[in-house]
C-alpha positions in Angstrom: 133.8 -33.4 -189.3 132.3 -30.0 -188.2 129.6 -29.4 -185.8 127.1 -26.5 -185.4 125.6 -26.4 -181.9 122.7 -23.9 -181.5 120.0 -22.8 -179.2 116.7 -21.8 -180.7 113.0 -21.8 -180.4 110.6 -23.4 -182.9 107.7 -21.4 -184.5 105.4 -22.2 -181.5 108.0 -20.8 -179.1 109.4 -24.0 -177.6 113.1 -23.8 -176.7 115.5 -26.4 -178.2 119.3 -27.2 -178.1 120.2 -28.6 -181.5 123.1 -29.6 -183.6 124.1 -30.4 -187.2 127.3 -32.1 -188.2 129.0 -32.8 -191.4 132.2 -32.5 -193.4 130.9 -29.5 -195.4 130.4 -26.2 -193.5 128.1 -24.8 -196.1 125.7 -27.7 -195.9 125.5 -27.3 -192.1 124.9 -23.6 -192.4 122.2 -24.1 -195.0 120.5 -26.5 -192.7 120.3 -23.8 -190.0 119.2 -21.3 -192.6 116.3 -23.6 -193.6 115.1 -23.7 -190.0 115.1 -19.9 -189.9 113.2 -19.8 -193.2 110.5 -22.0 -191.5 110.1 -19.5 -188.6 112.6 -20.9 -186.0 114.5 -18.2 -183.9 118.2 -18.5 -183.1 119.6 -17.4 -179.8 123.2 -18.6 -180.2 125.2 -20.7 -182.6 128.7 -22.2 -182.2 130.9 -23.9 -184.7 133.3 -26.6 -183.7 135.7 -27.3 -186.5 137.7 -30.5 -187.4 140.5 -29.4 -185.1 138.1 -29.1 -182.2 138.3 -25.3 -182.1 135.1 -23.5 -181.1 133.8 -20.2 -182.5 130.6 -18.4 -181.9 128.9 -17.3 -185.2 126.8 -14.2 -185.4 123.1 -15.1 -185.4 122.4 -12.1 -187.6 124.1 -13.9 -190.5 121.3 -16.5 -190.4 118.5 -14.3 -191.7 116.8 -17.0 -193.9 118.8 -16.1 -197.0 121.1 -18.7 -198.5 124.7 -18.5 -197.5 125.9 -21.1 -200.0 126.6 -18.8 -203.0 128.1 -15.9 -201.1 130.5 -18.4 -199.3 131.4 -20.1 -202.6 132.0 -16.7 -204.2 134.4 -15.7 -201.4 136.2 -19.1 -201.7 136.7 -18.5 -205.4 138.1 -15.1 -204.7 140.5 -16.5 -202.1 141.6 -19.3 -204.4 142.3 -16.8 -207.2 144.3 -14.5 -204.9 146.3 -17.4 -203.5 147.1 -18.8 -206.9 148.4 -15.4 -208.1 
């Protein structure tokens, strides 16, 4: 299980501390991206992975554009390189 913990404000400017969790990082990231597309503003975002390691993610990466396909593309490239 992975967790994304983030601070943000909604389109009307109200501040929130939120989280998404799941087994798939891409799905969690797409959920945050969907909020940005709806006008929410991110202040910080932290990933806690299945080994309980925490990493801050760059909020600039969440610009409202889908991250799913670029991440899948990178994964395919890594798998190709590792299998060579």
